[in-house]
LOBA-650367 format. One line per field, with one value per residue (C-alpha): residue in one letter; x, y, z. Coordinates in nm, 3 decimals. Example, Ala and Ser with C-alpha at 12.3 -4.5 7.8 and 13.67 -1.06 7.14 Angstrom:
type = A S
x = 1.230 1.367
y = -0.450 -0.106
z = 0.780 0.714
END
This chain:
type = M S K F D Q I I K L S G Y S R A T V S R V I N H S P H V S D E A R E K I T A I M E Q L N Y I P N R N A V S L S T G Q T K Q I G M V M A N T S E V V L A F L E R F I D I A M D Y G F Q T I I Y T T R E D K A S E L R A F E D L R S K R V D G L V I I T C V N D P K M L K T Y C Q Y G P I V S W Q R M G N D E I P S I A M D Q G M G Y T L V L E H L V A R G Y T R I A N M F G R S D S L N T R S R R E A Y E R F M E S Q G L P I R Q D W Y H Y S V F T S A N G E Q M V H K L M A E G E L P E A V L C A N D Y V A I G M L S E A R R Q G L R V P E Q L A I V G F D D S E L S R A L G I T T I R N P I G D Q A V H A F Y R L W E V L G R E H M E P K R L E Y E L I A R E T T
x = 0.117 0.468 0.564 0.603 0.242 0.130 0.291 0.100 -0.229 -0.188 -0.061 -0.310 -0.035 0.063 0.345 0.538 0.513 0.616 0.913 1.019 1.016 1.213 1.468 1.497 1.364 1.314 1.003 0.760 0.546 0.642 0.305 0.351 0.709 0.616 0.322 0.505 0.817 0.606 0.445 0.787 0.907 0.587 0.639 1.016 1.061 1.423 1.471 1.734 1.856 1.973 1.651 1.445 1.637 1.586 1.216 1.131 1.377 1.497 1.850 1.726 1.931 1.814 2.032 2.046 2.165 2.308 2.536 2.711 2.668 2.572 2.446 2.086 2.125 2.270 1.949 1.751 2.005 2.011 1.633 1.594 1.870 1.711 1.364 1.503 1.687 1.361 1.222 1.533 1.692 2.048 2.139 2.403 2.511 2.591 2.774 2.812 2.989 2.738 2.882 2.605 2.784 2.848 2.486 2.366 2.559 2.306 2.019 2.199 2.234 1.856 1.816 2.053 1.876 2.174 1.938 1.563 1.481 1.632 1.590 1.707 1.841 1.974 2.022 2.186 2.050 1.724 1.438 1.248 1.533 1.572 1.201 1.256 1.427 1.104 1.017 1.299 1.198 1.048 1.214 1.122 1.281 1.341 1.444 1.142 1.053 0.835 0.488 0.460 0.819 0.958 0.734 0.858 0.789 0.934 0.735 0.673 0.926 0.733 0.480 0.748 0.887 0.547 0.530 0.861 0.757 0.435 0.641 0.895 0.641 0.434 0.746 0.804 1.072 0.997 1.335 1.419 1.710 1.715 2.003 1.899 2.053 2.078 1.936 1.768 1.612 1.237 1.285 1.452 1.178 0.909 1.080 1.133 0.771 0.643 0.853 0.737 0.374 0.369 0.554 0.325 0.017 0.146 0.243 0.608 0.921 1.049 1.425 1.561 1.897 1.912 1.871 2.189 2.234 2.455 2.469 2.486 2.739 2.828 3.136 2.907 2.698 3.002 3.098 2.747 2.763 3.066 2.892 2.579 2.780 2.987 2.670 2.593 2.225 2.177 1.855 1.650 1.621 1.775 1.612 1.874 1.877 1.935 2.040 2.410 2.404 2.219 2.483 2.760 2.576 2.500 2.861 3.007 2.745 2.843 3.213 3.141 2.955 2.607 2.332 2.103 1.809 1.802 2.016 1.984 1.731 1.843 1.624 1.736 1.554 1.533 1.558 1.893 2.037 2.281 2.000 1.836 2.160 2.229 1.875 1.818 1.466 1.395 1.139 1.107 1.139 1.028 1.322 1.308 0.938 1.004 1.256 0.987 0.750 1.017 1.057 0.682 0.655 0.914 0.754 0.425 0.606 0.871 0.647 0.316 0.163 0.029 0.157 -0.017 0.243 0.183 0.089 0.385 0.377 0.626 0.637 0.776 1.021 1.067 1.384 1.624 1.741 1.411
y = 3.639 3.498 3.280 2.986 3.029 3.066 2.730 2.569 2.724 2.648 2.293 2.190 2.015 2.073 2.295 1.981 1.830 2.155 2.180 1.827 1.907 2.229 2.041 1.754 1.492 1.144 1.094 1.260 1.104 1.167 1.330 1.578 1.656 1.724 1.947 2.151 2.185 2.311 2.576 2.679 2.731 2.916 3.156 3.171 3.059 3.008 2.936 3.167 3.013 3.342 3.517 3.236 3.261 3.637 3.623 3.342 3.420 3.061 2.927 2.597 2.419 2.190 2.098 1.746 1.716 1.396 1.298 1.024 0.831 0.464 0.217 0.275 0.654 0.623 0.462 0.762 1.012 0.863 0.870 1.218 1.365 1.203 1.347 1.687 1.704 1.623 1.947 2.156 2.144 2.059 1.923 2.015 1.748 1.862 1.583 1.687 1.394 1.449 1.795 2.036 2.347 2.190 2.090 2.442 2.576 2.406 2.577 2.910 2.861 2.826 3.145 3.335 3.195 2.994 2.695 2.689 2.403 2.130 1.756 1.610 1.259 1.255 1.545 1.590 1.931 1.961 1.941 2.210 2.450 2.346 2.403 2.777 2.775 2.670 3.038 3.072 2.788 2.439 2.164 1.796 1.512 1.146 1.100 1.051 1.357 1.404 1.555 1.915 1.922 1.939 1.749 1.395 1.147 0.858 0.539 0.368 0.085 -0.093 -0.192 -0.369 -0.527 -0.674 -0.843 -1.017 -1.126 -1.279 -1.467 -1.597 -1.712 -1.883 -2.085 -2.181 -1.930 -1.794 -1.697 -1.384 -1.140 -0.781 -0.590 -0.225 0.092 0.409 0.353 0.695 0.701 0.691 0.402 0.194 0.282 0.177 -0.154 -0.228 -0.143 -0.354 -0.649 -0.622 -0.569 -0.865 -1.105 -1.016 -1.071 -1.421 -1.506 -1.539 -1.432 -1.077 -1.118 -0.776 -0.942 -0.994 -0.622 -0.494 -0.135 0.058 -0.242 -0.084 -0.257 -0.601 -0.593 -0.523 -0.823 -1.049 -0.933 -0.999 -1.365 -1.411 -1.221 -1.435 -1.756 -1.644 -1.579 -1.950 -1.966 -1.896 -1.729 -1.908 -1.596 -1.251 -0.935 -0.698 -0.320 -0.348 -0.592 -0.520 -0.637 -0.949 -1.009 -0.992 -1.225 -1.476 -1.484 -1.527 -1.781 -2.000 -1.961 -2.070 -2.380 -2.259 -2.386 -2.108 -2.116 -2.446 -2.318 -1.945 -1.766 -1.423 -1.136 -0.808 -0.485 -0.277 -0.547 -0.442 -0.607 -0.809 -0.947 -1.075 -1.227 -1.401 -1.520 -1.321 -1.281 -0.912 -0.632 -0.439 -0.074 0.160 0.399 0.536 0.615 0.793 1.012 1.099 1.186 1.416 1.604 1.636 1.797 2.055 2.104 2.204 2.520 2.562 2.477 2.579 2.252 1.953 1.617 1.301 1.040 0.667 0.487 0.349 0.002 -0.245 -0.596 -0.915 -1.093 -1.450 -1.623 -1.898 -1.755 -1.820
z = -3.732 -3.758 -4.054 -3.817 -3.699 -4.061 -4.143 -3.856 -3.972 -4.342 -4.294 -4.030 -3.837 -3.475 -3.354 -3.260 -3.609 -3.777 -3.537 -3.627 -3.999 -3.949 -3.737 -3.988 -3.749 -3.900 -3.686 -3.932 -4.203 -4.564 -4.625 -4.340 -4.440 -4.804 -4.717 -4.453 -4.668 -4.959 -4.739 -4.604 -4.961 -5.051 -4.759 -4.817 -4.457 -4.354 -3.981 -3.839 -3.514 -3.368 -3.464 -3.317 -2.992 -2.971 -3.061 -2.822 -2.545 -2.564 -2.587 -2.733 -2.467 -2.186 -1.890 -1.749 -1.388 -1.244 -0.958 -1.156 -1.478 -1.496 -1.753 -1.640 -1.666 -2.017 -2.144 -2.018 -2.156 -2.504 -2.544 -2.398 -2.616 -2.921 -2.867 -2.765 -3.098 -3.277 -3.134 -3.202 -2.857 -2.761 -2.418 -2.163 -1.915 -1.561 -1.376 -1.012 -0.840 -0.556 -0.483 -0.381 -0.508 -0.849 -0.871 -0.800 -1.100 -1.326 -1.146 -1.157 -1.534 -1.550 -1.347 -1.578 -1.889 -2.015 -2.042 -2.100 -1.863 -1.649 -1.609 -1.278 -1.306 -0.949 -0.710 -0.370 -0.266 -0.075 -0.330 -0.140 -0.201 -0.566 -0.620 -0.577 -0.917 -1.091 -1.123 -1.379 -1.609 -1.620 -1.415 -1.417 -1.227 -1.304 -0.942 -0.720 -0.517 -0.211 -0.222 -0.341 -0.462 -0.817 -1.064 -1.118 -1.396 -1.193 -1.153 -0.819 -0.823 -0.549 -0.817 -1.017 -0.704 -0.620 -0.962 -0.891 -0.542 -0.676 -0.933 -0.681 -0.422 -0.692 -0.775 -0.413 -0.308 0.038 0.189 -0.005 0.027 -0.101 -0.261 -0.242 -0.380 -0.171 0.175 0.186 -0.162 -0.220 -0.465 -0.196 0.048 -0.202 -0.272 0.096 0.183 -0.109 0.011 0.371 0.277 0.040 0.270 0.558 0.341 0.259 0.617 0.512 0.704 0.654 0.657 0.746 0.817 0.440 0.363 0.197 0.081 -0.163 -0.397 -0.743 -0.972 -1.101 -0.876 -0.579 -0.686 -0.690 -0.341 -0.210 -0.316 -0.090 0.189 0.172 0.163 0.464 0.666 0.663 0.575 0.207 0.086 -0.177 -0.394 -0.424 -0.558 -0.701 -0.732 -1.108 -1.377 -1.334 -0.974 -1.090 -1.359 -1.099 -0.863 -1.140 -1.260 -0.911 -0.803 -1.095 -1.016 -0.661 -0.780 -0.682 -0.907 -1.034 -0.980 -0.785 -0.497 -0.555 -0.774 -0.896 -1.018 -1.176 -1.254 -1.578 -1.853 -2.000 -2.311 -2.099 -1.884 -2.201 -2.326 -1.993 -1.931 -1.611 -1.478 -1.441 -1.450 -1.773 -1.673 -1.956 -1.913 -2.267 -2.236 -1.907 -2.089 -2.342 -2.054 -1.911 -2.239 -2.286 -1.940 -2.041 -2.384 -2.223 -2.108 -2.377 -2.673 -2.514 -2.632 -2.440 -2.563 -2.440 -2.342 -2.350 -2.030 -1.838 -1.683 -1.540 -1.687 -1.540 -1.771 -1.645 -1.763 -1.658 -1.324 -1.139
END
C-alpha cells in the first residue's frame, strides 16, 4: 500500500480531502488539515511531484479548449482553475480562434499524454469526431452536445428562458423580440423553441421578424437598438443573449430617449456583476457551479472517486428594467 493510500486509511478522510491538504487548498476544515498533516509527518510523507507523475501516469495538467474568450467564459475559467488547483492540477488554455486545426492540437495533446483530460468550452470540429479522443482520457464539455456525443454538463437554457417569459407576460408584455447568439448552437435552439412553445401556449404572437442572431456584445446591443427603432414598430420587451447585450441595449435606449421599462423592457442572461449594478432583470446562471460539475466529471476518472455535485437551477432576478 502506498503512503498516500495509508494516509487515506489512517485519517478516515476521502482521497479528495487528502489531496486538498497535500496541495495546500484553503477549502479544508482545520480538524481535517491537522489530522492529515500529523499522519503525513508520522509516515514521513513528502509529495514528490515527479514521482507522483511517474507512478500515476498523470501530468497533473488539464486542457481547456475554447474558440474565443468572453466575460461569460472568464467566470467559468476562474472557478474551474480554482477547484483544479485544490486537487493539484494546473490548467492549459487552448484558444483556437475557431480554427479547426488549432483546436485539434489540444486533442492531440491528450492523445500524446501531455494533458490528463480536456474541458471543452466551445468547439468548432464535429463532436462525433472529437469523441474518438475519449479513449485517451476524460473529456467533458460546457458547450451543449447532441445525444451520444461527448458528456456535457451544460444546462438547458430554454428552462431559464421560460422563467423570463412567464415574468414578462405576467407584467403585460406580449410583443417580445429575441437577441440570440450563434444561430446554429443548441442553446439558441433551446431558447427559440422555449419562446415559441410558451407564446403559442398563451395565444400570443410569435414574432420571428424580431429574431436577431450573432448578438453577443454590448456594442452589438447598442446597434440593435438603432435597428429596432429603424424598423418602425418597437417591441415591448427584448430578451438578450447575455447581460452584456442587455447592458448595451439599456445604455443606448436611454441615449435615444426611450424609457425603460415603460417603452422597452430589457432582460439579460447570466446575472453578472454589472447587471446587478445597473438594475437589469436577468436569469441567474450558476456558471461557477457548472465549472465544479465539469471538474467532478473529470475527477471520477483522474481521481477514481465519485463526487456528488449540487443541483443546478436557473433563477429569475427581477429588477428595474422590466
